[in-house]
C-alpha positions as CSV (number, residue, x, y, z in Angstrom):
1,M,65.3,99.1,69.6
2,K,67.5,102.0,68.5
3,Y,70.1,102.5,71.3
4,Q,71.8,105.8,71.7
5,Y,75.5,105.4,72.5
6,S,77.7,108.0,73.9
7,P,81.6,108.1,73.9
8,D,81.7,107.6,77.6
9,N,80.4,104.0,77.1
10,K,76.8,104.7,78.4
11,I,73.3,103.9,77.1
12,I,70.1,105.7,77.4
13,I,67.1,103.7,78.7
14,K,63.7,104.7,79.9
15,C,62.3,104.3,83.6
16,S,59.4,101.9,83.3
17,K,57.2,104.1,85.7
18,C,57.5,107.6,84.6
19,L,59.3,107.1,81.1
20,N,62.1,109.6,82.1
21,R,65.4,108.9,80.0
22,L,68.2,107.6,82.2
23,R,71.9,107.2,81.2
24,V,73.5,104.0,82.6
25,P,76.8,102.4,81.9
26,L,77.3,99.5,79.6
27,D,80.5,97.9,81.1
28,K,79.1,97.4,84.5
29,G,76.9,94.4,84.0
30,K,73.7,93.8,85.8
31,I,73.1,97.1,87.9
32,S,70.5,98.6,90.1
33,V,69.1,101.8,88.6
34,T,67.2,104.5,90.7
35,C,65.1,107.0,88.8
36,P,65.8,110.4,90.0
37,V,62.4,111.7,89.0
38,C,60.0,109.1,90.5
39,G,62.4,107.1,92.7
40,K,61.6,103.7,91.1
41,V,64.3,101.2,91.6
42,F,64.9,98.5,88.9
43,L,67.5,96.2,87.8
44,Y,69.1,96.5,84.2
45,N,71.4,94.3,82.4
46,P,72.5,95.4,79.1
47,D,73.5,92.0,78.0
48,S,70.1,90.5,78.7
49,I,67.6,89.9,75.9
50,L,64.7,90.3,78.4
51,D,65.8,93.6,79.5
52,T,66.1,94.7,75.8
53,L,62.8,93.5,75.1
54,K,61.3,95.3,78.2
55,Q,63.0,98.6,77.0
56,I,61.4,98.1,73.4
57,V,57.9,97.7,75.1
58,I,58.7,100.8,77.2
59,S,59.7,102.8,74.2
60,I,56.5,101.9,72.3
61,R,54.4,102.8,75.4
62,A,56.4,106.2,75.5
63,Y,55.7,106.7,71.8
64,V,51.8,106.0,72.1
65,A,51.6,108.2,75.2
66,R,52.9,111.3,73.5
67,S,50.0,112.1,71.4
68,K,46.3,111.0,70.3
69,R,47.7,110.8,66.7
70,N,50.3,108.4,67.8
71,K,47.7,106.2,69.6
72,I,45.6,106.1,66.3
73,I,48.7,105.1,64.2
74,F,49.7,102.3,66.9
75,L,46.1,100.9,66.7
76,G,46.0,101.0,63.1
77,V,49.3,99.0,62.7
78,V,48.2,96.5,65.4
79,L,44.8,95.9,63.8
80,A,46.6,95.6,60.3
81,V,48.9,92.8,61.7
82,I,45.9,90.9,63.3
83,L,43.9,91.2,60.2
84,A,47.0,89.9,58.0
85,L,47.6,87.0,60.4
86,V,43.8,86.0,60.4
87,L,43.9,86.2,56.5
88,L,46.9,84.1,56.3
89,V,45.3,81.4,58.7
90,L,42.3,81.5,56.6
91,L,44.2,81.1,53.3
92,M,46.3,78.1,54.7
93,K,43.2,76.3,55.8
94,R,41.5,76.8,52.6
95,N,44.6,75.5,50.6
96,K,44.8,72.8,53.3
97,V,48.4,73.6,54.2
98,P,49.3,72.5,57.7
99,L,50.1,75.3,60.1
100,Y,52.7,73.5,61.8
101,P,54.4,71.0,59.3
102,L,56.2,68.2,60.9
């Protein structure tokens, strides 16, 4: 995820409910964040991998929600990845390569 850092040691994240951009401090550790637009309260920890993954998913959701074109692009990418994985599994079975070598 592309974080936006500012000189005052803050990071911009998105609210999980309304996708509003929020600026939170990086040096406070785990904090409780309240969205001023929708009032949603959630915990954010800038050092947590899970919170980072949640922000990535929220950013993808915000990108897809922006326009119909973005939805089509996202759907095409997902279908291409699924097709590539299916073809990889079929080729591995055909060549009798174990999926999980021990």
